[in-house]
C-alpha positions as CSV (number, residue, x, y, z in Angstrom):
1,X,0.0,0.0,0.0
2,X,1.2,3.5,-0.9
3,X,0.2,6.6,0.9
4,X,0.8,10.3,0.2
5,X,1.6,12.5,3.3
6,X,1.6,16.3,3.1
7,X,4.2,17.5,5.6
8,X,3.9,21.1,4.4
9,X,0.3,22.3,4.5
10,X,0.9,25.3,2.2
11,X,2.3,23.0,-0.5
12,X,-0.1,22.7,-3.4
13,X,-0.9,19.0,-3.9
14,X,-3.5,17.4,-6.2
15,X,-4.4,13.8,-6.7
16,X,-6.5,13.0,-9.7
17,X,-7.3,16.7,-10.0
18,X,-8.5,17.1,-6.4
19,X,-6.7,19.1,-3.8
20,X,-5.5,17.0,-0.8
21,X,-4.1,17.9,2.6
22,X,-4.5,14.7,4.6
23,X,-2.8,11.3,4.1
24,X,-4.2,9.8,0.9
25,X,-3.9,6.2,-0.3
26,X,-2.6,6.0,-3.9
27,X,-3.6,3.5,-6.5
28,X,-2.0,2.4,-9.7
29,X,-2.2,5.2,-12.3
30,X,-3.1,8.0,-10.0
31,X,-2.0,11.5,-11.1
32,X,-0.1,13.7,-8.6
33,X,0.5,17.4,-9.2
34,X,2.8,19.2,-6.8
35,X,3.0,23.0,-7.1
36,X,2.3,24.1,-10.7
37,X,5.0,22.3,-12.7
38,X,5.7,18.9,-11.0
39,X,3.6,16.2,-12.4
40,X,3.9,12.5,-11.5
41,X,2.0,9.3,-12.3
42,X,2.0,6.4,-9.9
43,X,2.9,3.0,-11.5
44,X,2.2,0.0,-9.3
45,X,2.5,-3.1,-11.5
46,X,0.2,-5.9,-10.5
47,X,-1.6,-8.8,-12.1
48,X,-5.0,-7.8,-13.3
49,X,-8.0,-9.9,-14.2
50,X,-9.3,-10.2,-17.7
51,X,-12.6,-8.8,-16.5
52,X,-11.0,-5.6,-15.3
53,X,-9.3,-5.1,-18.6
54,X,-12.6,-5.6,-20.5
55,X,-14.4,-3.1,-18.2
56,X,-11.6,-0.6,-18.6
57,X,-11.7,-1.0,-22.4
58,X,-15.4,-0.5,-22.5
59,X,-15.3,2.6,-20.3
60,X,-12.6,4.2,-22.4
61,X,-14.5,3.6,-25.7
62,X,-17.8,5.1,-24.3
63,X,-16.4,8.5,-23.3
64,X,-13.8,11.0,-24.4
65,X,-10.9,12.2,-22.3
66,X,-12.5,15.6,-21.6
67,X,-15.9,14.1,-20.7
68,X,-14.1,11.8,-18.2
69,X,-12.4,14.7,-16.6
70,X,-15.7,16.6,-16.2
71,X,-17.8,13.8,-14.9
72,X,-15.7,11.1,-13.2
73,X,-12.3,12.6,-12.7
74,X,-12.2,11.1,-9.1
75,X,-12.0,7.6,-10.3
76,X,-8.6,5.9,-9.7
77,X,-6.4,5.1,-12.6
78,X,-7.1,1.4,-12.6
79,X,-9.8,2.3,-15.1
80,X,-7.6,4.8,-16.9
81,X,-4.1,3.5,-17.0
82,X,-4.1,3.2,-20.8
83,X,-4.9,6.8,-21.4
84,X,-2.0,8.9,-22.6
85,X,-1.6,11.2,-19.6
86,X,0.7,14.2,-20.0
87,X,1.4,17.5,-18.2
88,X,-1.4,19.4,-20.1
89,X,-3.9,16.6,-19.2
90,X,-3.0,16.9,-15.5
91,X,-3.3,20.7,-15.5
92,X,-6.6,20.5,-17.4
93,X,-7.9,17.9,-14.9
94,X,-7.2,20.2,-12.0
95,X,-8.8,23.2,-13.7
96,X,-11.9,21.4,-14.7
97,X,-12.3,20.1,-11.2
98,X,-11.9,23.6,-9.8
99,X,-14.4,24.9,-12.3
100,X,-17.0,22.7,-10.8
101,X,-16.3,23.6,-7.2
102,X,-17.3,27.1,-6.0
103,X,-15.9,28.8,-9.0
104,X,-17.6,32.1,-10.1
105,X,-17.3,31.0,-13.7
106,X,-19.4,27.9,-13.0
107,X,-22.3,30.0,-11.9
108,X,-21.9,32.1,-15.1
109,X,-22.1,28.9,-17.2
110,X,-25.1,27.7,-15.3
111,X,-26.9,31.0,-15.9
112,X,-26.0,30.7,-19.6
113,X,-27.6,27.3,-19.7
114,X,-30.7,28.5,-17.8
115,X,-31.0,31.4,-20.2
116,X,-30.7,29.0,-23.2
117,X,-33.5,26.8,-21.8
118,X,-35.8,29.9,-21.3
119,X,-35.0,31.1,-24.8
120,X,-35.7,27.6,-26.2
121,X,-39.1,27.4,-24.6
122,X,-40.0,30.9,-25.9
123,X,-38.8,30.1,-29.4
124,X,-40.8,26.9,-29.5
125,X,-43.9,28.6,-28.4
126,X,-43.3,31.3,-31.1
127,X,-42.8,28.6,-33.7
128,X,-46.0,26.8,-32.7
129,X,-48.1,30.0,-32.9
130,X,-46.6,30.8,-36.3
131,X,-47.5,27.4,-37.8
132,X,-51.0,27.6,-36.3
133,X,-51.4,31.0,-37.9
134,X,-50.3,29.7,-41.3
135,X,-52.7,26.7,-41.1
136,X,-55.5,29.0,-40.1
137,X,-54.8,31.2,-43.2
138,X,-54.7,28.2,-45.4
139,X,-58.1,27.1,-44.1
140,X,-59.6,30.5,-44.7
141,X,-58.5,30.6,-48.4
142,X,-60.3,27.4,-49.2
143,X,-63.9,27.5,-50.6
144,X,-66.6,26.6,-48.1
145,X,-67.6,23.4,-49.8
146,X,-64.1,22.0,-49.8
147,X,-62.9,23.5,-46.6
148,X,-63.7,20.6,-44.4
149,X,-62.0,17.9,-46.4
150,X,-59.0,19.8,-47.6
151,X,-58.4,21.5,-44.2
152,X,-58.4,18.1,-42.6
153,X,-56.0,16.8,-45.2
154,X,-53.7,19.8,-44.9
155,X,-53.8,19.6,-41.1
156,X,-53.1,15.9,-41.0
157,X,-50.1,16.2,-43.4
158,X,-49.0,19.7,-42.3
159,X,-48.9,19.2,-38.6
160,X,-46.4,16.3,-38.6
161,X,-44.2,18.3,-41.0
162,X,-44.4,21.3,-38.8
163,X,-43.6,19.2,-35.7
164,X,-40.7,17.7,-37.6
165,X,-39.3,21.1,-38.5
166,X,-39.7,22.3,-34.9
167,X,-38.0,19.2,-33.6
168,X,-35.1,19.5,-36.2
169,X,-34.6,23.2,-35.4
170,X,-34.6,22.4,-31.6
171,X,-32.1,19.6,-32.0
172,X,-29.8,21.8,-34.2
173,X,-30.0,24.6,-31.7
174,X,-29.4,22.3,-28.8
175,X,-26.3,20.8,-30.4
176,X,-24.9,24.2,-31.3
177,X,-25.4,25.4,-27.7
178,X,-23.8,22.3,-26.1
179,X,-20.8,22.6,-28.4
180,X,-20.5,26.3,-27.6
181,X,-20.7,25.8,-23.9
182,X,-18.2,22.9,-24.1
183,X,-15.8,25.1,-25.9
184,X,-16.3,28.0,-23.4
185,X,-15.8,25.6,-20.5
186,X,-12.5,24.4,-22.0
187,X,-11.4,27.9,-22.7
188,X,-12.1,29.0,-19.1
189,X,-10.2,26.0,-17.8
190,X,-7.3,26.9,-20.0
191,X,-7.4,30.6,-19.0
192,X,-7.5,29.6,-15.3
193,X,-4.4,27.4,-15.9
194,X,-2.5,30.3,-17.4
195,X,-3.6,32.8,-14.8
196,X,-2.6,30.6,-12.0
197,X,0.9,30.1,-13.3
198,X,1.3,33.8,-14.0
199,X,0.1,34.7,-10.5
200,X,2.5,32.2,-8.9
201,X,5.5,33.6,-10.8
202,X,4.5,37.2,-10.3
203,X,4.1,36.7,-6.5
204,X,7.4,34.9,-6.2
205,X,9.2,37.6,-8.1
206,X,7.4,40.4,-6.2
207,X,5.9,42.0,-9.4
208,X,2.8,43.3,-7.6
209,X,0.7,42.2,-10.5
210,X,-2.5,40.2,-10.3
211,X,-4.2,38.2,-13.1
212,X,-7.9,37.3,-13.1
213,X,-10.2,35.5,-15.5
214,X,-13.2,37.5,-16.7
215,X,-15.8,37.1,-19.5
216,X,-16.4,39.5,-22.3
217,X,-18.3,39.7,-25.6
218,X,-16.0,39.4,-28.6
219,X,-15.9,42.5,-30.7
220,X,-16.9,40.5,-33.7
221,X,-20.2,39.6,-32.0
222,X,-21.2,43.2,-31.5
223,X,-21.7,44.1,-35.1
224,X,-25.0,43.8,-37.0
225,X,-23.9,40.7,-39.0
226,X,-23.0,38.5,-36.0
227,X,-24.0,34.9,-36.1
228,X,-27.0,34.1,-34.1
229,X,-27.4,31.2,-31.6
230,X,-23.8,30.9,-30.4
231,X,-22.6,31.7,-26.9
232,X,-21.4,35.3,-27.1
233,X,-19.0,35.3,-24.2
234,X,-15.3,34.5,-24.3
235,X,-12.7,34.4,-21.5
236,X,-10.4,37.4,-21.2
237,X,-7.6,38.3,-18.7
238,X,-7.9,41.2,-16.3
239,X,-4.4,42.5,-15.4
240,X,-4.0,44.7,-12.3
241,X,-0.8,46.3,-11.0
242,X,-0.6,48.2,-7.7
243,X,-0.7,51.9,-8.4
244,X,-1.4,51.3,-12.1
245,X,-4.6,51.1,-14.2
246,X,-6.5,48.0,-15.2
247,X,-5.7,46.2,-18.5
248,X,-7.7,43.6,-20.4
249,X,-5.6,41.0,-22.3
250,X,-6.8,38.3,-24.6
251,X,-6.2,34.7,-23.8
252,X,-3.7,34.5,-26.7
253,X,-1.8,37.5,-25.4
254,X,-1.3,36.0,-22.0
255,X,-0.3,32.7,-23.6
256,X,2.5,34.4,-25.6
257,X,3.5,36.5,-22.5
258,X,3.9,33.3,-20.5
259,X,6.7,32.2,-22.7
260,X,8.7,35.4,-21.8
261,X,7.6,35.1,-18.1
262,X,8.9,31.6,-17.8
263,X,12.3,32.6,-19.4
264,X,12.5,35.6,-17.1
265,X,11.7,33.5,-14.1
266,X,14.4,31.0,-15.0
267,X,17.0,33.8,-15.4
268,X,15.8,35.3,-12.1
269,X,16.3,31.9,-10.3
270,X,19.8,31.6,-11.7
271,X,20.7,35.3,-11.0
272,X,24.2,35.9,-9.8
273,X,25.1,39.4,-8.6
274,X,28.8,38.9,-9.4
275,X,28.1,38.0,-13.0
276,X,27.3,41.0,-15.2
277,X,25.7,38.8,-17.8
278,X,23.2,37.5,-15.4
279,X,21.8,41.0,-14.8
280,X,20.5,41.2,-18.3
281,X,17.0,40.3,-17.3
282,X,16.7,43.7,-15.5
283,X,17.1,45.4,-18.9
284,X,14.4,43.3,-20.6
285,X,10.9,44.6,-21.2
286,X,8.5,43.7,-18.4
287,X,6.3,40.9,-19.7
288,X,4.0,41.0,-16.6
289,X,2.5,44.4,-17.5
290,X,2.3,46.9,-20.4
291,X,3.9,50.0,-19.0
292,X,3.3,51.9,-22.3
293,X,0.0,53.4,-23.2
294,X,-2.4,50.7,-23.9
295,X,-5.6,51.4,-25.9
296,X,-8.6,49.5,-24.9
297,X,-11.8,48.9,-26.9
298,X,-14.6,51.1,-25.5
299,X,-17.3,49.5,-27.6
300,X,-18.7,49.0,-31.1
301,X,-21.3,51.2,-32.8
302,X,-23.2,50.1,-35.9
303,X,-23.9,52.9,-38.3
304,X,-26.4,52.1,-41.1
305,X,-25.9,54.0,-44.4
306,X,-29.3,53.4,-46.0
307,X,-30.2,57.1,-45.5
308,X,-27.3,58.0,-47.8
309,X,-28.6,55.8,-50.5
310,X,-31.9,57.5,-50.5
311,X,-30.3,61.0,-50.0
312,X,-32.2,61.6,-46.8
313,X,-30.8,63.7,-44.0
314,X,-31.0,61.8,-40.8
315,X,-29.6,62.7,-37.4
316,X,-29.6,60.3,-34.5
317,X,-27.5,59.2,-31.5
318,X,-25.5,56.1,-32.4
319,X,-25.5,53.6,-29.4
320,X,-22.1,52.2,-28.4
321,X,-22.2,48.7,-27.0
322,X,-19.2,47.6,-24.9
323,X,-18.0,44.1,-24.4
324,X,-20.1,43.5,-21.4
325,X,-23.3,44.1,-23.4
326,X,-24.0,47.5,-21.8
């Protein structure tokens, strides 16, 4: 039997994506993450029964790796030892677990799902009323002597078609929303991973900079030609430095900055005051924060030019919508 003991309570320790502080028994294939960069996988060879192998193979075929992380990440690795675990998988497992436990982003995702359900019910009712109105108009166009037979015929054949169209529309919308929410959930987990690493390094190097994940509407979704039906929000990074203003970075920008941050951290760890070459990191641009003037998007305004086509003078206040939908 193998147990994990945490002798240093402040140490960041995760087993299979869950934070642990008490002695924990480890099984074959369990994933251990110490701190932010030290990932281990337990290997305890033992003879396994053919039935265990068959159950494992069946479970692996029935679900993808990300779905397993989201639903049953607590399971020991006896049922997952054949999966190709790596560092990114371990970090993503931790982030997806954290996303489901008291994370503000989880409540946002739940509100998005509730909003979708409400919109779906409203849209279905609107579609039903529209088809009923069309059928009523068709009945009124028929002559009185043929109204009874033809209306019954149209109703019997039209109603199933209408129901099929509604059902198809609902299924397509549901699939699109589930795909969008799944993508948003993975992006938030990825953003949390980057933010956590950046905060650890910034705190250790005393950069007085804090990173936080927030949600915003993409600028492309604020124009009049945006695609309907998709989730509008995307994760963004809020950067704060003591005594400085707030900055909003994209996820890609933080990902690129992390490359420089890791290099700078490595040089800082190997810093030698007696070696002039080792002081070069002081002369490098600060990757933790943009000291120069940074222009932020205030909002997007849609100006329609149809009045120019008709040569009509029109004066109106153009609304500017920011990336929070205000």
